[in-house]
Structure formats: C-alpha cells, structure tokens
C-alpha angles and dihedrals in degrees: 000000000000134000137181130216144163097194124202121343113292091023113116124247119255146169121229129202124180138012102228129126098254103088118205132178114194124201119198133223131256095277094039143073132185092291092056088079093059098104091065096050095090088064097053116111095225093191093054101041146029113212123193118192107205130208119214120224108284094022133097113317089005098052092115092057115102123205147121092290095223127141091240087059091046089051091057090046090053091049092049090052091048089053090051090051092048092240110149093175130022144151126253130223118190127184121202107316086011085074090070092043095054089051090057089052089052092047091050095048112009094167092059097054115086098185142334132230114197112197116198081325135179111243124234092265092064129236095303092215123171118241094264094053092044089053090052090055091044090056088062091069091077102016119071091191089061090053089054088051094052094045092049094049094046091056094049099261089274108107130089114283090226090061092048090051092050091049091052092047092049089053092047092051099044106048132055115236089238094057094039091054095044094050090053091066090045097055100029104045113018118098121198097148094125089063094059100043109120096012111161095211110123111249139189121188121200125192131182115240090230098047103115097197111030096054136165090254091055091048091053091055095047125018097026092043093053103040116062094200098051136124136183133225126184112211114217122230093011134109125186097323107053092159087061101031100044104007103166095045090048093048092050091053093045093049093050092056098039092050091056094249103170091211090066 
C-alpha cells in the first residue's frame, strides 16, 4: 500500500501511497515535510490514485541534500523525480509555501501538469508581510516556542496545546536551520505573480475557515484573479492544516477534484 524511496543520488526523498492512474505529487508547507501528510493517508483510494509526498532539500528524507533552497531548484527536483517515476503528466498539491513551489513546477513544465490543488497556499506574490511580522517569522528559525506560536495562531488558537507542541517539534526535527531559513525568504518575500497571470492550468484553491491569514478574500484577489480556470472551496472546521485537522474530509474533497469529478 505504501512505499518509501530516495532514488538515485541527487534525487529527493519521497513517500508513495497507492498505485492508481491518477498521479499526484504533494509538496509540504514551511513547518512540514512528506510525513506531515500522514493523517490523510487512510482516506486515499489507492486503486484510483498514486500519491507521492515529496521532501524538499534540507527536509525530511532529503535533509542531507545541500543546495540553494529555492523553489526553482525544488521545481527541477520535482521534475527529476517525476522522470524517475516514469510520470510524464501529473497533478500537483501544495500546502502553504508549497503553493509557491507547485507554481514554479508549472512554470518550468506547464505541459506536464494536469491540474493544481493549492491548500491554504501562499500566492505567487508572496506573503506581503511588513518588517515586524517578517521578523516574527524569522525568529522561529532558532526558537521552537515561536514555531508553536505561529502554528497556534494559524489554526485559530483553538486546538490542543499538545498537538501544537508536537507539530513544532516535528518541524524542528525534520528541517535543517539553513533550509528552513532560506525557504522563509522564498515564500514570504519573492513575487513572481506576473509570470502566472493567465495560466491555463486548472486550479482549485482550498482554505480553512479558521485560517486568519490565507483567507477566501485574499485568494479571490490573488490566485483566483490570476488563473482563469480556478475555483475556491472553504473547508469547515479547519485552520491552516486541513490535512491534519480534518484529514478525511480534506482527502475526500481533494480526491474529488484531482479525479476530475465535475461536481467538485
């Protein structure tokens, strides 16, 4: 049902679930890695789809990989992995900063991307944070308590403290400080929105109703304004981490869209 691999040297680590014809590569958020998607796995239809959960350089199974830690680099890593898997075409799922990463894959190889699913995802313009807020996020690089603060805030200050602590610890243990810091600049400050305007790649954007920052209003002004074939879904009872907070409901919604179900 599931298998792990790291492939040949210089091929990123990953986790694969399923053997079905719908091919999906999932890219995690700043605090995540491939294993962060684990709560949703019980809901995957393994006969209908093949999901590959990818680890960026410096994260998870790819922690030993050095690099520039940019999303252009990550895009080439994703395409290299797809080649190794023999996947000419596939769909992309990106959570949080993974939203920017999947767009770089699409820009690098638009003909290979069937559709994109952006989950509480940072738009191509970046987070547009002021200096004070950016400094707060920057302090999380070396301070696990700041990671707890950010995770708690982004889920609406409503979830068990023990879960928040475990999420922060998982992040701390599964990303190198060098990679974690470099990716912050990538998702928070870089703006390549002009490059994605008018893209014909089908897109669905999902937001959690309790996410205070990546809201439906923001998505309407960014993702939905730039992609002609885009739709929005608000996930009930979820904040910034729907794959962890409401895993089965999230998986059902994701599979409806990725399978091409018109009702999605």
